[in-house]
C-alpha positions in Angstrom: -15.9 13.0 -2.6 -12.3 12.2 -0.9 -8.9 12.7 -3.7 -5.8 11.9 -3.7 -3.2 14.5 -5.1 -0.5 12.7 -6.8 1.2 16.1 -8.2 2.9 17.0 -5.1 6.5 18.8 -5.9 6.7 21.0 -2.2 4.5 22.0 0.7 3.4 24.9 -0.7 1.8 23.5 -3.5 -0.9 22.1 -1.0 -3.5 24.1 1.6 -1.9 25.2 4.2 -4.8 27.4 6.1 -8.4 27.3 6.4 -10.4 30.2 5.4 -8.0 30.2 2.2 -9.3 29.9 -1.5 -7.5 27.2 -3.4 -7.5 26.3 -6.9 -7.9 22.6 -7.6 -5.1 21.1 -9.9 -6.8 20.5 -13.3 -6.8 17.4 -13.4 -8.6 16.6 -9.9 -11.0 20.4 -11.0 -12.2 17.9 -13.8 -12.7 15.0 -12.0 -14.5 16.6 -9.2 -16.9 19.1 -11.4 -17.3 17.4 -14.4 -16.9 14.3 -14.0 -18.5 13.9 -10.5 -20.5 17.0 -11.1 -20.3 18.5 -7.7 -21.6 22.0 -7.4 -21.1 25.3 -5.8 -21.5 24.5 -1.7 -20.7 20.6 -2.1 -18.2 19.2 -0.1 -14.5 17.4 -0.8 -11.8 16.2 0.7 -8.1 16.4 -0.4 -4.9 14.6 0.6 -1.4 14.5 -0.3 -1.2 11.2 0.4 1.3 11.7 2.9 -1.1 12.4 5.6 -2.6 16.1 5.2 -6.3 16.2 4.4 -7.9 19.4 3.6 -11.8 19.6 3.7 -13.4 22.1 1.3 -16.5 23.2 -0.4 -16.6 24.4 -4.1 -16.7 27.8 -3.8 -16.6 28.6 -8.1 -17.1 25.6 -10.4 -16.0 28.1 -13.4 -12.9 29.1 -11.7 -12.3 25.4 -10.2 -11.9 26.9 -6.8 -12.6 25.6 -3.2 -12.8 27.3 0.4 -10.7 25.3 2.5 -12.5 24.7 5.7 -10.1 22.6 7.6 -6.7 21.2 7.4 -5.7 17.7 9.3 -2.9 15.6 9.8 -2.9 12.1 10.0 -0.2 10.6 12.6 2.1 8.3 10.8 2.0 4.6 12.4 5.1 3.7 14.3 4.8 -0.1 13.1 4.3 0.5 9.3 3.2 -2.6 7.1 4.4 -3.6 3.7 3.4 -5.9 1.3 5.5 -8.0 -1.3 3.4 -9.8 -3.6 4.3 -11.8 -6.6 3.4 -11.2 -10.0 0.0 -13.0 -10.6 -2.3 -14.0 -13.5 -5.5 -12.5 -13.8 -5.4 -9.4 -11.7 -5.0 -10.8 -8.6 -1.6 -9.3 -7.9 -3.5 -6.2 -8.8 -6.6 -7.8 -6.7 -4.1 -8.3 -3.8 -2.9 -4.6 -3.6 -6.1 -3.5 -4.1 -7.5 -5.1 -0.9 -4.4 -4.0 1.0 -4.6 -0.7 0.6 -7.8 -0.2 1.6 -6.5 -2.7 5.2 -4.2 0.1 5.5 -0.5 -1.0 4.0 2.0 1.7 3.6 4.8 -0.1 1.6 3.9 -2.4 -1.5 6.6 -4.2 -3.8 5.7 -6.3 -6.9 8.2 -9.4 -6.4 8.7 -11.4 -10.2 9.4 -14.9 -8.4 10.6 -18.2 -10.1 7.4 -19.4 -10.5 5.3 -15.8 -11.8 3.7 -16.6 -15.1 3.4 -13.1 -15.6 6.3 -11.6 -16.7 7.5 -7.7 -16.3 10.1 -7.0 -18.9 10.8 -3.6 -21.0 8.5 -1.0 -21.7 5.8 -3.7 -20.2 7.2 -3.3 -16.7 6.5 0.2 -16.9 3.4 0.1 -17.9 2.3 -2.4 -15.4 4.0 -0.5 -12.4 1.9 2.5 -13.5 -0.9 -0.2 -13.4 -0.2 -0.6 -9.6 0.1 2.9 -8.9 -3.3 3.5 -10.4 -4.9 0.7 -8.3 -3.1 2.3 -4.7 -4.5 5.5 -5.3 -8.2 4.7 -6.7 -7.7 2.2 -3.3 -6.7 5.3 -1.3 -9.5 7.1 -2.4 -12.3 4.5 -2.0 -11.0 3.7 1.2 -10.5 7.6 2.3 -7.0 7.2 3.2 -4.7 10.0 4.2 -1.7 7.9 3.3 -0.9 6.7 -0.1 1.1 3.3 0.2 4.6 3.9 -1.0 5.0 1.5 -4.1 8.7 0.0 -4.5 10.7 -1.2 -7.2 10.1 -4.5 -8.5 12.2 -7.4 -7.1 13.6 -10.5 -9.1 14.0 -13.7 -6.1 17.7 -13.0 -6.4 17.3 -8.9 -5.7 15.1 -10.0 -3.1 17.1 -11.9 -1.4 19.4 -9.6 -0.8 16.9 -6.8 -0.2 15.3 -8.8 2.9 19.4 -9.3 4.4 19.4 -5.7 4.1 16.0 -5.1 5.9 16.6 -7.5 8.7 19.6 -6.3 9.7 18.4 -2.7 9.7 15.4 -4.1 12.1 12.5 -5.0 9.7 10.4 -8.1 9.7 9.9 -9.8 6.7 7.1 -12.7 6.7 6.8 -15.0 4.0 3.7 -17.1 3.8 4.2 -20.8 3.0 1.6 -23.7 3.0 4.1 -25.9 3.8 6.0 -24.2 6.6 6.2 -25.3 10.5 6.5 -22.0 12.2 2.9 -21.0 13.2 0.8 -17.7 12.7 0.6 -17.3 16.5 4.6 -17.2 16.8 4.5 -14.3 14.3 2.3 -12.3 16.5 4.1 -13.2 19.5 7.0 -11.5 17.7 5.0 -8.2 16.8 3.7 -7.9 20.5 7.2 -7.7 22.1 8.1 -5.1 19.0 9.4 -1.5 20.9 11.1 0.0 17.6 9.8 1.8 14.7 10.1 -0.7 11.9 8.2 -2.5 9.2 6.7 -5.6 9.3 6.9 -7.2 5.7 4.3 -9.8 4.3 5.7 -11.9 1.4 3.2 -13.6 -0.8 3.8 -15.9 -3.6 2.1 -16.6 -7.3 -0.6 -19.2 -8.0 1.9 -22.0 -8.0 3.3 -20.8 -4.7 7.1 -20.2 -3.6 9.6 -22.6 -4.7 11.8 -24.8 -2.2 15.0 -22.7 -3.3 13.3 -19.2 -2.9 12.2 -20.4 0.5 15.9 -21.7 1.6 17.4 -18.5 0.4 14.5 -15.9 2.3 15.3 -17.8 5.3 19.0 -17.9 5.2 18.5 -13.9 4.3 16.8 -13.3 7.8 13.0 -13.8 6.8 10.3 -15.5 9.0 8.6 -18.3 6.8 5.2 -19.8 8.3 1.8 -20.9 7.8 -0.9 -18.6 8.3 -3.6 -21.7 8.7 -4.7 -24.8 7.7 -6.5 -23.3 4.5 -4.7 -22.7 1.1 -5.4 -19.0 0.3 -5.1 -17.6 -3.1 -2.3 -14.9 -4.0 -4.9 -12.2 -4.4 -6.0 -12.8 -0.6 -3.2 -14.2 1.3 -1.6 -10.8 2.0 -4.9 -9.2 3.0 -5.6 -11.6 5.6 -2.1 -11.4 6.9 -2.4 -7.6 7.8 -5.9 -7.8 8.8 -4.5 -9.9 11.5 -1.4 -7.8 12.2 -3.1 -4.7 12.3 -5.0 -6.2 14.8 -2.1 -7.4 17.2 -0.9 -3.2 16.3 -4.2 -2.0 17.4 -3.9 0.1 14.0 -7.6 0.0 14.0 -8.3 1.5 17.4 
């Protein structure tokens, strides 16, 4: 069993040494010992979502305690991957961020694009953002990742254009996937192979209706690379994952 602890406030809240008894937080204790019915002597792994992983065995189900067997620190990648996902209907945006998390994305940003049918407004925005966070946590646990993707605030197109300008000026790379682009994916890969600095490569995916010409023009002017990923048109739920998989291969993040 692999669990992400979400209530970390300071380093002391997470196990620091092997051989120590650790009291599981209430929510995790309920999930592990009651819902999953782990018994004494059974193993689980706990992560703070920041790269630290504690391997432990249940020592007392009544007290909710475990014995820490090992503490590992996962190295943060030099070049990070980000997904800018336009809001999409039928839960396709949630499918997209779930798969991206399993692949290894480091940051996720919701985008209220001009053609997004789904709208996050008022209280709905806060509720939807919480739902995205739950998806990220669940996918992190399922894929047994030690790094929980950072969830950025939602951006409108106007906000995204300004953000893109700032990001590219700071040496990040923003790649907009667009079916009518003339630039090819191979050029993006060539650029990525030549990177020698720490940065984040962001992949922007539009909604079901695609990204408007006006949005493409604005993002290009802000410093984004617009490219086509292949001859087949991919869904909003799968385009980002394909791009992130290809980038992971180029960056040798699976080695």
